[in-house]
N, C-alpha and C positions, 0 to 999 in steps of 0.2 A: 560153690558160691560162697562169699562173704557174706555172712548176718549182718554184719555193721554197716557196712556200704551200699546192702540189699535194701534195707527197709530201718524206717526210724522207731527205733526201740526207745520206751519207756519205762521206768523200775517203779514201783512200788509195795508197800506193805498190805494191808487192810484195809478194804472199805465197803462199804455194805452193799450185799449181795454177792462177795469175792466166796463166802461159804459155800451158797449155792451153786456157783459158778465151777469152783472145785469139784463138789461132791458130784453135779452133772456129769462133770467130764468124766470121773473116773466110772461112773456105774454105766454109764453111754459105752466108753470105750470098752471097758473089759468086759461088758455082755455082749457086745458084736464081737470082738475079738478073743473071746476066752469064754464065754457061757456062762459068766459068775450070773449067782442070781440074787434077790433081793436084801440077801444077806450081806452082801457087801456093799451095798450103797449104805443100806442101815448104820455099818460099820465104820465106815467115812463119816458119814452124818455125825453120829454118834460121836469119836474118836475127834474128829477136826474141832466141831464143838466144845468140845469138853477143854482142846490143847488152847482155844482162844479164852475161855474162861478163865485159864490158869497162867494163861501170857504174862511171864518175866522179862521184860528189856535186859537186853546183856544176857540172860539165860538162853531165850528163846530168838527165832530169828524166822521170818515169814516174808518172802515176795512175789510179788506177783509180774509178771512181763507184759506189755502191748506192744504188741509190732503192727503200724501204722495205724495205730488207734484201737485196735480192736485185744482182747484178750488171746494172748497165746500162750500161757502157761504158768506153772506155780512151783513151791517149793517152799518145805518147811523143815526148820532145826528145833527140836523139841529136847530141850537141857533137863528135864526133869531129873533124868537117871543118871545125868551128868557123871556125878562122885561116884556111883558103882558101875552102871553096866556103858556108861560113856553116850553123849547127844547120840540121837536118834535122828537119822533124814528120812523126813515123812513127806507121802502127800505128792510126790517129785512128779509132773503129769506137761506134756506138750500138746498141744491141741494136733490133732492128724496133718490136718494142711500144713503145718508147721515144722513136720518131724523133718530131721535130715539137714535145717538150713542153721545149724548150730547152738540153736535156744537152749534145747537140754545144755547142754555144753555151759553154756555161760547161767546156768542155773544151780548145777553139780560148782562149779565154781566159785558161786559167789557164797555158797552153802561150806566151803570147808574153808575160806576165805573166815566169814563170820567165825567157825569154829576155832579155827589159830588164833585170831583176835581176841577173842574172849574167853582164851586159856583150857577150853576143853582139850583135853589130852585123848581120848578117843570118839570115834564115830564110828556108826553103825547103822546098820538098813535092813531089812526084811523086804525080799522078792520072793520072784519065783524062777525056775530054768523056763526058756523061752523067750526072756526078754530081751534077746541080744544084743538090740543097740543099745540099751540101757545098763547092760551088763558092761557094755566098751566103754561107756562112757566112766562109771566107776571104776574100772582098772586104769584108766588111764591118769584120774586122780591117785589112784595109789591103791584102792581098795583091794582087798582078799578077801576072796571067800574061805570062810572060817567054820560053818556050818550047814548041812545040807540034810533035808527029809522030807519022807513025802506023808502027805496031809489030808485028809477030807473035809474042804471047809470052802464054802462059797459056792455050794453046788457040783462040786464036783473033785475029782483029784488032784494034786498039784504037788510037785519036787518043790519045797520051800527053802531058801535059800539066804543064810544069813553073811555081809558082806560087814568087813570092818577096816577102818586107817585110822593109825596110832601115828600118834605125833611123837618123833623122836624131842 
């Protein structure tokens, strides 16, 4: 299905209530599918809030997309460590009923385009083994797996993975 012809997409950035929407979507999705505990939701809420407090235009980016008028997903680029570790792709998520329609691909593409335009030389992200559809999106944009290790966090053991995209 072609997402652009199947539904009307509206792009925006921050709007009142979106921090809660993104936090809620992460908390519910990762509890339901991966049994993550309250520490995950608290971390998302704390770090996403801090991101907005320290947000700097041209360094950081945040995008939400609405499909047919309803929230469908979000992604952020945190450029705080851009000069040392790279810009960080964060809080990428698509509403479960909208997954598989191409919205996630558009969000990741928007992030990569932003990083290229703003001069970030590298983008990295942390994820974990098992998120195969997201990994496929990252790899289709040129991200490479560069680090992997097992950790106990969010109430369970996961195999954490770091992906990077370096612009030549």
